[in-house]
C-alpha positions in Angstrom: 46.7 -4.2 1.8 44.6 -3.5 -1.3 40.7 -3.8 -1.4 41.0 -7.2 -3.4 43.3 -8.6 -1.1 40.9 -7.7 1.9 38.1 -9.2 0.1 39.7 -12.7 -0.6 41.1 -12.8 2.9 37.6 -12.0 4.5 36.0 -14.8 2.5 38.3 -17.2 4.3 37.6 -15.7 7.9 34.0 -15.6 7.0 33.7 -19.3 6.2 36.0 -20.2 9.4 34.7 -17.9 12.1 31.4 -16.2 11.3 28.1 -17.5 12.6 26.2 -15.0 10.7 22.8 -16.2 11.6 21.0 -17.0 14.8 18.8 -20.2 14.9 18.5 -20.9 11.3 21.8 -20.8 9.2 19.9 -19.9 6.1 18.7 -16.4 7.3 21.6 -13.7 7.8 21.3 -11.3 10.5 22.5 -8.7 8.2 21.7 -8.3 4.7 23.4 -7.6 2.5 25.9 -10.2 4.1 28.7 -8.3 5.5 32.2 -8.6 4.3 33.5 -9.6 7.8 31.3 -10.4 10.8 31.4 -12.5 14.1 28.6 -13.1 16.5 29.9 -13.1 19.9 27.0 -14.7 21.7 26.2 -11.7 23.9 23.5 -8.9 23.6 23.3 -5.3 24.3 20.1 -4.3 26.3 18.3 -1.2 25.4 16.8 0.1 28.6 15.5 3.4 30.2 19.2 4.2 30.9 20.5 3.7 27.4 21.6 6.8 25.7 22.7 8.0 22.2 26.2 9.9 22.8 27.1 12.7 20.3 29.7 15.2 20.6 29.5 18.7 22.4 29.5 20.2 18.9 28.0 17.8 16.7 28.4 17.8 13.0 25.0 17.7 10.9 25.6 14.0 10.3 25.9 13.3 14.0 22.4 14.7 14.9 21.1 13.1 11.8 21.9 9.5 12.9 21.1 10.3 16.4 17.5 11.4 15.3 17.3 8.5 12.8 17.9 5.9 15.5 15.5 7.8 17.9 12.8 7.7 15.3 13.4 4.0 14.7 13.3 2.9 18.1 10.0 5.0 18.9 8.4 4.1 15.8 9.3 0.5 15.5 9.4 -0.6 19.1 7.6 2.2 21.0 10.8 2.8 23.2 11.9 6.5 23.7 15.6 7.2 24.1 17.5 10.2 24.9 20.6 11.7 23.1 23.1 13.2 25.4 25.9 15.6 24.3 29.4 14.7 25.9 33.2 15.3 25.6 34.0 11.8 26.8 32.5 8.5 26.6 31.1 7.6 30.0 32.2 4.3 31.7 29.5 1.8 33.1 26.7 3.3 30.9 24.7 1.6 28.0 25.7 3.8 25.0 24.9 3.9 21.4 27.5 5.9 19.4 27.5 6.4 15.7 29.8 8.6 13.4 32.2 9.2 10.9 36.1 9.2 11.6 35.8 13.0 12.0 33.6 12.5 15.2 35.7 13.0 18.4 33.9 10.5 20.3 34.3 8.0 17.4 38.2 8.8 17.5 38.2 8.3 21.1 36.7 4.8 21.0 38.9 3.8 18.4 41.8 4.8 19.9 41.2 3.1 23.2 40.0 0.0 21.5 42.7 -0.2 19.0 40.2 -0.1 15.9 41.6 0.9 12.6 39.2 3.4 10.9 40.0 6.1 8.4 38.8 7.4 5.2 40.5 4.7 3.3 40.1 1.7 5.9 37.8 0.2 5.1 37.1 2.8 2.5 34.5 4.6 0.9 30.9 3.8 2.2 32.6 1.4 4.6 32.0 1.1 8.3 32.9 -0.8 11.5 30.0 -2.0 13.8 31.0 -3.5 17.2 28.0 -4.6 19.8 29.0 -5.6 23.2 27.2 -5.8 26.4 27.7 -2.0 27.2 28.2 -0.1 24.1 27.0 -0.2 20.5 29.6 1.3 18.2 29.5 2.6 14.7 32.3 4.1 13.0 32.1 5.3 9.4 34.9 5.8 6.9 32.7 8.5 5.6 29.1 9.9 6.2 27.7 7.0 3.8 29.6 4.4 5.9 28.3 5.7 9.2 24.7 5.7 7.7 25.1 2.0 6.5 26.4 0.9 9.7 23.2 2.3 11.4 21.3 0.5 8.9 22.9 -2.7 9.6 22.2 -2.1 13.3 18.4 -1.8 12.7 18.5 -5.3 11.6 20.0 -6.7 14.8 17.4 -5.0 17.1 14.8 -7.3 18.4 12.1 -7.8 20.9 11.6 -10.7 23.0 9.5 -11.1 26.1 9.1 -7.4 26.3 12.8 -6.8 26.4 14.7 -4.9 23.6 18.2 -6.1 22.7 20.8 -6.0 20.0 22.5 -9.0 18.8 26.3 -8.7 19.8 28.6 -8.9 16.8 31.8 -7.5 15.4 31.3 -6.2 11.8 33.8 -4.6 9.4 32.0 -4.0 6.0 32.5 -2.2 2.5 30.7 -2.4 -0.8 31.9 -4.7 -3.5 30.7 -2.3 -6.5 30.4 1.3 -6.2 27.2 1.8 -8.4 24.3 0.0 -6.7 21.0 1.2 -8.3 17.5 0.6 -9.0 15.8 2.0 -12.2 12.3 2.8 -11.6 9.6 5.3 -12.6 9.2 8.6 -10.8 6.4 8.2 -8.3 3.0 9.7 -8.3 1.4 12.2 -5.9 -0.4 9.7 -4.0 2.7 7.4 -3.8 5.0 10.1 -2.5 5.2 8.9 1.0 5.4 5.3 0.1 8.3 6.3 -2.0 10.2 8.0 0.9 9.5 4.8 3.2 10.9 2.8 0.2 14.1 5.1 0.0 14.8 5.1 3.7 13.4 1.6 4.7 14.2 -0.3 1.7 17.0 1.1 -0.6 19.2 2.8 2.1 18.6 -0.3 4.4 19.9 -2.6 2.2 22.6 -0.2 0.9 21.6 1.1 -2.6 23.1 4.3 -3.5 21.6 5.3 -6.7 18.0 5.6 -8.1 17.4 6.2 -11.7 14.0 8.0 -12.0 12.4 7.9 -15.5 10.4 11.2 -15.4 9.2 12.1 -18.9 6.7 14.9 -18.7 5.6 14.0 -15.0 7.1 17.4 -13.6 5.0 20.4 -14.3 6.9 22.5 -16.8 7.1 26.3 -16.9 8.2 26.8 -20.4 6.1 23.7 -22.0 3.0 23.2 -20.0 1.6 21.6 -23.3 3.9 18.7 -22.6 1.9 18.0 -19.4 -1.5 18.3 -21.0 -0.4 16.0 -23.6 0.9 13.4 -21.1 -2.6 13.4 -19.4 -4.2 12.8 -22.8 -1.9 10.2 -23.7 -2.5 8.3 -20.6 -6.2 8.4 -20.7 -5.9 7.2 -24.3 -4.1 4.2 -23.5 -6.3 3.3 -20.3 -9.6 3.8 -22.1 -8.6 1.7 -25.0 -6.8 -0.8 -22.8 -3.4 -0.7 -24.5 0.1 -0.6 -23.2 1.5 1.0 -26.3 0.1 2.4 -29.6 1.2 1.2 -33.2 2.3 3.2 -35.7 1.0 3.3 -39.4 0.7 -0.1 -41.0 0.3 -1.3 -37.4 4.2 -1.1 -37.0 5.5 -1.8 -33.5 6.2 1.4 -31.6 8.3 1.6 -28.3 6.8 1.0 -24.7 4.8 4.0 -23.7 5.8 4.1 -20.0 2.5 6.2 -19.5 2.2 5.0 -15.9 5.1 7.1 -14.8 4.0 9.2 -12.0 0.8 7.1 -11.6 -0.4 8.5 -14.6 -0.3 12.0 -13.1 1.7 15.2 -12.4 4.1 16.4 -9.7 4.9 19.8 -8.8 8.6 21.0 -9.0 8.7 21.4 -5.2 7.3 17.8 -4.8 10.2 16.3 -7.0 12.7 18.2 -5.4 11.7 17.2 -1.9 12.0 13.6 -2.7 15.2 14.3 -4.5 16.5 15.9 -1.2 15.1 13.0 0.7 17.0 10.5 -1.1 20.3 12.4 -0.8 19.9 12.5 2.9 20.0 8.7 2.8 23.1 8.5 0.5 20.9 7.7 -2.7 22.0 9.8 -5.7 19.0 10.5 -8.0 19.8 10.1 -11.7 17.0 11.2 -13.8 16.1 9.3 -17.0 14.8 11.7 -19.6 14.4 9.5 -22.6 15.6 11.1 -25.8 15.4 10.1 -29.7 13.5 7.0 -28.4 10.6 6.4 -25.9 10.1 10.2 -26.5 6.3 10.1 -26.7 6.2 12.9 -23.9 7.9 15.4 -26.2 5.6 14.9 -29.1 2.1 15.0 -27.7 1.7 18.6 -29.1 4.7 18.7 -31.1 3.9 16.4 -34.0 6.1 18.3 -36.4 9.2 17.1 -34.7 8.1 13.8 -35.1 9.8 11.1 -37.3 6.4 9.5 -38.4 4.2 12.5 -38.1 1.1 10.5 -39.0 1.4 8.2 -36.2 -1.6 8.3 -33.6 1.0 9.0 -30.8 4.6 9.3 -32.2 7.4 7.8 -30.4 10.6 9.1 -31.9 11.6 12.7 -32.8 13.4 13.7 -36.0 17.2 14.0 -35.2 17.6 16.0 -38.5 15.3 18.8 -37.2 17.1 21.3 -35.1 13.7 22.3 -33.3 13.8 18.8 -31.8 16.8 19.8 -29.8 15.4 23.3 -28.8 12.5 21.2 -27.1 14.5 18.7 -25.7 17.2 21.0 -24.1 14.3 23.2 -22.6 13.1 20.0 -20.9 16.4 18.9 -19.8 17.3 22.2 -18.2 14.2 22.4 -16.2 15.0 19.1 -14.7 18.5 20.0 -14.1 17.4 23.1 -12.3 15.1 21.1 -10.0 16.9 17.9 -9.5 20.5 19.2 -9.7 21.9 15.8 -10.9 25.4 14.9 -11.2 24.3 12.4 -14.4 21.6 12.3 -16.5 20.4 8.9 -18.2 19.4 9.8 -21.9 17.7 6.4 -22.7 18.4 5.8 -26.6 17.4 2.2 -26.5 15.0 0.3 -29.1 15.2 2.8 -32.0 12.1 1.4 -34.0 11.7 4.2 -36.7 10.9 2.7 -40.2 13.8 3.9 -42.2 13.1 6.2 -44.9 9.7 7.3 -43.7 11.1 10.6 -42.1 11.5 13.0 -44.9 14.3 15.1 -43.3 16.4 11.9 -42.5 15.8 10.1 -46.0 19.1 9.3 -47.5 21.1 9.7 -44.2 22.8 6.8 -42.5 21.0 5.6 -39.3 24.4 5.3 -37.6 25.4 9.0 -38.4 22.0 10.4 -36.9 22.3 8.2 -33.8 25.9 9.4 -33.3 25.1 13.1 -33.9 22.2 12.8 -31.7 24.1 11.5 -28.8 26.9 14.0 -29.5 24.6 17.1 -29.3 22.7 15.9 -26.2 26.3 15.1 -24.6 27.7 18.4 -25.4 24.7 20.4 -24.0 24.9 18.5 -20.8 28.7 18.9 -20.7 28.0 22.7 -20.4 25.9 22.0 -17.4 28.7 20.0 -15.8 26.3 16.9 -15.9 27.6 13.5 -16.9 25.7 11.1 -19.3 24.5 7.5 -18.9 22.6 5.9 -21.7 21.3 2.3 -22.9 23.9 0.8 -25.1 22.1 -1.7 -27.4 22.6 0.7 -30.5 26.3 0.7 -29.8 26.6 -3.0 -30.3 26.2 -4.7 -33.6 25.9 -8.2 -31.8 22.7 -6.8 -30.3 20.9 -4.5 -33.0 22.8 -5.9 -36.1 24.7 -4.2 -38.7 23.3 -0.6 -39.8 19.9 -1.8 -40.9 17.9 -4.5 -39.5 14.2 -5.3 -40.5 10.8 -5.4 -38.9 7.6 -6.8 -39.6 4.0 -5.6 -38.5 3.3 -9.1 -37.9 5.6 -9.8 -35.1 7.4 -7.9 -32.5 10.7 -6.7 -33.8 13.6 -9.2 -32.5 11.1 -12.0 -31.5 11.6 -13.6 -34.8 14.6 -13.3 -36.9 13.8 -14.3 -40.5 11.5 -12.6 -42.9 10.3 -16.1 -44.0 8.9 -16.6 -40.6 7.4 -13.4 -40.4 5.5 -14.2 -43.6 4.4 -17.4 -42.2 2.7 -15.3 -39.4 0.9 -13.0 -41.8 1.6 -13.3 -45.6 0.4 -9.6 -46.0 2.7 -8.2 -43.3 4.3 -4.8 -43.8 8.0 -5.4 -44.0 10.3 -2.6 -43.4 13.9 -1.7 -42.2 14.8 -0.5 -38.9 18.1 1.2 -37.5 20.6 -1.2 -36.5 23.7 -0.7 -34.4 26.4 1.8 -35.1 29.6 0.1 -36.7 32.2 -0.6 -34.1 34.8 1.5 -35.3 32.3 4.6 -35.6 31.6 3.9 -32.0 35.3 3.7 -30.9 35.8 7.0 -33.0 32.8 9.2 -32.2 31.0 8.5 -28.8 32.5 9.8 -25.7 34.1 7.2 -23.5 33.0 8.7 -20.4 29.1 8.0 -21.2 28.2 5.2 -18.7 26.7 2.4 -20.6 23.9 0.4 -19.2 24.3 -3.1 -20.5 20.8 -4.8 -20.5 22.2 -7.5 -22.8 24.3 -9.2 -20.2 22.4 -12.4 -20.5 21.9 -14.1 -24.0 21.7 -12.1 -27.0 21.1 -12.8 -30.7 23.4 -11.9 -33.5 22.0 -10.7 -36.7 23.2 -14.1 -38.4 20.9 -15.8 -36.0 23.7 -17.4 -33.9 23.0 -17.1 -29.9 25.9 -15.6 -28.1 26.7 -15.0 -24.5 26.4 -11.9 -22.7 29.7 -11.8 -21.6 31.1 -11.1 -25.0 29.1 -8.1 -24.8 30.7 -7.1 -21.5 34.1 -7.6 -23.0 33.3 -5.7 -26.3 32.0 -2.6 -24.2 35.1 -2.8 -22.2 37.4 -3.2 -25.2 35.8 0.0 -26.7 36.8 2.0 -23.7 33.4 2.3 -21.5 32.4 1.8 -18.1 29.2 -0.2 -17.9 26.5 -1.3 -15.3 24.3 -4.1 -15.7 20.8 -2.6 -16.7 17.6 -4.7 -16.0 19.8 -6.3 -13.6 18.6 -9.7 -12.0 19.7 -12.0 -9.4 20.2 -14.9 -11.4 23.2 -13.3 -13.4 25.3 -16.0 -14.5 29.2 -16.3 -13.7 29.0 -13.0 -11.7 32.2 -13.6 -9.5 34.3 -13.9 -12.8 32.6 -11.4 -14.8 32.6 -8.7 -12.1 36.4 -8.7 -11.8 36.7 -6.8 -15.0 37.3 -3.1 -14.2 34.8 -1.9 -16.7 31.9 -3.3 -14.5 31.2 -0.9 -11.8 27.9 -2.0 -10.6 24.3 -2.7 -11.7 20.6 -1.5 -11.6 17.7 -3.7 -11.2 14.5 -2.4 -13.1 10.8 -1.9 -12.5 8.9 -1.2 -15.7 5.7 -0.4 -14.1 4.3 2.4 -11.8 6.2 2.8 -8.4 3.7 1.6 -6.0 3.8 -0.7 -3.0 1.8 -3.3 -4.6 3.9 -3.4 -7.8 7.1 -3.5 -5.9 5.9 -5.9 -3.2 4.4 -8.3 -5.6 6.9 -8.6 -8.3 10.3 -7.0 -7.2 11.7 -8.5 -3.9 13.8 -11.3 -5.3 15.7 -9.1 -7.8 15.7 -6.0 -5.6 17.0 -8.0 -2.6 19.4 -10.5 -4.4 21.0 -7.7 -6.5 21.5 -5.5 -3.3 23.6 -8.5 -2.2 25.6 -9.1 -5.2 26.5 -5.5 -5.6 27.3 -4.9 -1.9 28.7 -8.2 -0.5 31.3 -11.0 -1.7 29.1 -13.8 0.1 26.6 -14.9 -2.3 23.9 -17.3 -1.5 22.6 -20.0 -4.1 19.4 -19.4 -5.6 17.5 -21.4 -3.2 19.0 -19.9 -0.2 18.4 -16.5 -1.7 14.7 -17.3 -2.2 14.5 -18.2 1.4 16.0 -15.2 2.4 13.3 -13.1 0.5 10.5 -15.2 2.1 11.9 -14.6 5.6 12.3 -10.9 5.3 9.2 -10.1 3.4 6.9 -9.7 6.3 9.4 -7.0 7.9 9.9 -5.4 4.5 6.1 -5.0 3.9 5.8 -3.4 7.4 8.3 -0.9 6.7 7.4 0.2 3.3 3.8 0.2 3.8 4.0 2.2 7.0 1.1 -0.4 8.5 1.4 -2.7 11.7 -1.0 -5.6 11.7 -3.0 -5.2 14.8 -2.0 -8.5 16.1 1.7 -7.1 16.6 0.3 -4.8 19.1 -0.1 -6.9 22.0 -3.6 -8.2 21.9 -4.1 -11.9 21.7 -5.9 -13.8 18.8 -9.0 -15.7 19.5 -9.6 -18.9 17.1 -12.9 -19.0 15.6 -14.8 -22.5 15.7 -15.2 -23.5 11.8 -16.0 -27.2 12.5 -19.5 -26.9 10.8 -18.3 -25.6 7.8 -15.3 -28.1 7.2 -15.8 -30.1 4.0 -12.5 -32.1 3.5 -10.5 -34.5 5.8 -6.8 -34.8 6.0 -6.3 -37.5 3.2 -9.0 -36.4 1.0 -7.6 -35.8 -2.7 -8.0 -31.9 -3.2 -7.6 -31.3 -7.0 -4.3 -33.5 -7.0 -2.8 -33.6 -3.4 -4.0 -34.0 0.3 -3.3 -32.9 3.7 -2.0 -36.0 5.3 1.0 -34.7 7.0 -0.9 -31.6 8.6 -0.3 -31.4 12.3 -3.1 -30.4 14.9 -3.3 -28.2 17.7 -2.2 -24.8 18.3 -0.2 -23.1 15.6 1.4 -19.9 16.0 3.2 -17.3 14.4 4.2 -14.3 16.6 0.8 -13.3 18.1 -1.1 -14.9 15.4 -2.7 -17.9 16.9 -4.7 -20.7 15.2 -6.4 -23.8 16.4 -6.2 -26.6 13.7 -8.3 -29.7 14.1 -6.4 -32.6 15.7 -8.1 -35.6 14.2 -7.5 -38.6 12.2 -7.8 -39.0 8.3 -11.4 -39.4 8.2 -12.5 -36.5 10.2 -13.3 -33.1 8.3 -10.5 -30.5 9.2 -10.3 -27.8 6.6 -12.8 -25.9 4.3 -11.8 -26.1 0.6 -13.6 -24.2 -2.3 -13.0 -24.8 -6.1 -11.2 -22.2 -8.4 -12.8 -23.3 -11.7 -10.8 -23.0 -14.9 -10.1 -25.4 -17.7 -11.2 -28.7 -16.2 -13.8 -30.2 -14.1 -13.5 -30.0 -10.3 -16.0 -31.4 -7.6 -15.5 -29.1 -4.9 -18.2 -26.5 -4.1 -17.6 -23.3 -5.4 -18.4 -21.3 -2.2 -18.8 -21.7 1.6 -21.1 -19.1 3.2 -22.3 -18.2 6.4 -19.2 -18.7 8.7 -20.3 -17.0 11.7 -18.3 -14.2 13.6 -20.9 -12.0 15.2 -18.5 -9.5 16.7 -17.0 -6.4 16.5 -13.4 -7.3 15.9 -10.1 -5.4 15.4 -9.0 -7.7 12.6 -9.6 -11.1 11.2 -6.6 -13.5 10.6 -7.0 -16.1 8.0 -4.8 -19.3 7.8 -5.0 -20.6 4.2 -3.2 -21.8 1.0 -4.0 -22.9 -2.5 -3.6 -26.4 -3.5 -1.0 -25.9 -6.5 0.8 -23.1 -8.1 -0.9 -20.4 -10.4 0.1 -17.4 -12.4 1.7 -14.2 -11.4 2.7 -12.3 -14.4 4.9 -9.1 -13.9 2.8 -5.9 -13.5 4.0 -4.3 -16.9 1.9 -6.9 -18.7 -1.3 -5.1 -17.6 -0.6 -1.4 -17.1 -4.2 -0.4 -16.9 -5.1 -3.0 -14.4 -2.0 -4.1 -12.3 -4.0 -6.4 -9.8 -5.1 -8.8 -12.3 -1.6 -9.7 -13.4 -1.7 -11.9 -10.4 -4.4 -14.9 -10.8 -7.7 -14.4 -9.0 -8.2 -17.5 -7.1 -11.4 -16.4 -5.1 -12.5 -14.0 -2.5 -13.7 -13.3 1.0 -16.9 -11.6 1.5 -17.0 -9.7 4.9 -20.8 -9.4 5.8 -21.6 -6.4 8.2 -24.5 -6.2 10.6 -26.0 -3.7 8.4 -25.6 -5.9 5.2 -22.7 -4.0 3.7 -20.1 -6.5 2.1 -16.6 -6.0 1.9 -14.9 -8.2 -0.9 -11.1 -9.2 -0.4 -9.4 -10.5 -3.3 -7.3 -13.8 -3.1 -4.4 -13.2 -5.4 -1.8 -15.6 -6.2 1.5 -14.3 -4.7 0.0 -11.4 -3.3 -1.8 -12.9 -0.1 -2.0 -16.6 -0.9 0.6 -19.3 -2.5 0.3 -23.1 -2.9 1.1 -25.2 0.3 3.9 -27.4 -1.0 5.7 -24.1 -2.2 7.0 -25.7 -5.3 7.8 -22.4 -7.2 10.2 -19.5 -6.4 7.3 -17.2 -5.6 7.0 -15.4 -2.2 3.8 -14.1 -0.7 4.0 -10.3 -0.1 0.9 -9.8 2.2 0.8 -13.0 4.2 3.2 -14.7 6.7 4.4 -18.4 5.7 3.7 -20.9 8.5 5.0 -24.6 8.2 1.7 -26.5 9.4 3.5 -30.1 8.7 3.5 -32.7 11.6 6.9 -32.3 13.6 8.3 -35.4 12.1 7.5 -34.8 8.5 10.1 -34.5 6.0 7.8 -32.5 3.8 6.8 -28.9 4.8 3.0 -27.8 4.4 2.9 -24.2 4.1 -0.1 -22.2 5.0 -0.3 -18.3 4.9 -1.5 -16.3 7.8 -3.2 -13.1 6.0 -4.3 -10.5 8.6 -7.2 -8.2 7.4 -7.8 -5.1 9.5 -11.6 -4.4 10.1 -12.4 -1.5 7.8 -15.5 -0.5 9.9 -14.3 -0.5 13.6 -17.3 -0.6 15.8 -19.4 -2.4 13.4 -20.2 -6.0 13.9 -19.0 -8.6 11.3 -21.9 -11.1 11.1 -20.4 -13.5 8.9 -17.7 -14.5 6.1 -18.1 -16.3 2.8 -15.6 -17.8 0.9 -16.2 -18.1 -2.8 -13.7 -19.3 -5.7 -13.4 -17.7 -9.0 -14.9 -19.2 -12.2 -13.3 -18.7 -15.7 -10.3 -16.3 -14.6 -8.4 -15.5 -17.7 -4.7 -14.5 -17.8 -3.7 -11.0 -19.1 -3.3 -10.6 -22.8 -3.4 -14.4 -23.6 -7.0 -15.0 -22.6 -6.0 -18.4 -21.5 -8.3 -19.8 -18.6 -6.8 -20.4 -15.1 -6.1 -24.0 -14.3 -8.4 -25.6 -11.8 -7.3 -25.0 -8.1 -8.7 -25.0 -4.7 -8.4 -22.5 -1.9 -8.0 -24.3 1.6 -8.9 -22.3 4.6 -7.5 -24.1 7.6 -8.3 -21.6 10.4 -9.6 -18.2 11.2 -8.7 -16.2 14.4 -10.0 -12.7 15.3 -8.3 -10.0 17.2 -11.1 -8.9 19.8 -12.1 -5.4 20.5 -9.7 -4.3 23.5 -11.3 -3.8 26.8 -11.3 -0.5 28.7 -9.1 -1.2 31.8 -11.1 -0.6 34.9 -10.6 2.6 37.0 -8.0 2.2 39.8 
């Protein structure tokens, strides 16, 4: 049966027999959602007698998977498990077995249990996962499939009442699309360990197999160290002047600078090679993005003679008519190829913003010819290295970039306004100039190699040069008609008409993008909806609707944070939380209006989330039950701006706050403020932790980071706090508060008190707009007490 046939049949089976969730049907046990899955109702106990079985003569992959599982159980659950070598699967023992079809134990199990498993069934990257009372079996069609089966198993392991179990399932799974990627910046030196966790515990866990790393001049070059020096100078210039990009002569718009790649710093070659090797161990192919022609600041810092606009403060595009441009570019390409050893290089080529006619060497030449010749030269060079090419496709599409010449203005951002008249209205003295448009379609057909993989970021709506809005599907079809394979670049989980569009053979996958530094904060705050949602679109054929996806993200975020931060909240380590009495500081009652709403459906009593325990005042509408402070912005708000002197008086391991804001605030993507990522999330207020010696630690409360609104009216999720529904049991409206745990930064020092303060006049990035009035509502605080030394036996 064909793969397409299996997909359509599995959908029917899935709908009829699969119970893919436990108590809550909106929360899949395994994500991306498997093609075929059945929950049997049993479980597999992991005990001291459980072993991981590998063959007498294990392959490298067998030992890798066994070590992977051993590490998982030790690090996540504090449980040690042994690996045994055997030629036969023993009876009546709890066994975990994972391997490919070439593993003799896997063959043995499949034969005995009549499981069809081969390199073609379920196929590339596919696997079978069977969990029963006595055995966990994972069989992969290939090494990638076996690893993905283990990643699915990780999501089934849970600890309850001190016992470790695996939910019993029968899974048969394979990918929907072969290219499943994330397009991000290469991490900086301080983020390398985070990045390894992200590769293993996010990308591989959710079955991504490509990472496109924009590298620029982040790697230390042997042949051109001046590029590294220039990169540092450039980043400092942008940061110290508070800019995301420079402007050219006459204030013309230049390309995005991307100076935060590498966290504004430098990696040694061995450091880059190490993360590449680590990625490949987890079935993630590294595709370096080495921008050429456009976004090429990194090449021109100390090679101004190669720039198209040589009198720019910081030139962004090199001259395609100067042979020396390619001598430099090819040196850089070759050093990266030597270190990364890629199968493919992404060469950029988007957003060519050169004012036509200003480059002396390019004057009188068609921009379409210059673009074609540039792509061809780079393609031919990489072909000699046996390296394939990917590129952004906007300058191949007249529907995106217009015909031959477009126009720009110093008064507006190119593409935002499509008539010169409107630009003149913005600034009558604006500098108007021509910009390169797209190559003519016939030239693309005749001269651009069709084995170049096109990154289609114009899959949504795009504007034609005549000013008529056109659906992105027309662009999909045009690229296919011209003979290209394509992936959706800048991919988002809310793509329209996904099922029908992706039936087209030219669509081989997608890559969601991050356009700011590769850090836990940036990814955690901004990217989880698209990173998780796109993972499921690309792997599965079971696609939740948008509200269901948002709930899945919210449910999984605490576990994701635990994995990629490498940190565990102290409350997860077994000690009980002790509630603090806040009654003397309460200043609002249940039915008081707090800005524009109230807490009338708040339930009282003990509220728990795992080991996080809170006491909420069980009182009527007239009794004070919470602390509320004002976030002052555009209007007048009568709440106090601070509540001080919340007594703690103890050396605690952690503080756990149960809080929310009253209404939504703003959370901009971090690339809107490259020199100050944290302030892209509205600062609503802060806690002051006052120690016995007078030292004060300030903890910001940022919207979408560690606090959200209580009625959850937006699609936002809260990365650093766990959502808890605090509404009365019979209420039809949820009332969400967020449990935010703060580890004591000075263990052994007594915390005397806590102060809560709201901000006054916080302004949005770039626009300078004041925040709206809001309120922070603190419902409860609990502490994790210092653990007592056990008595001598």
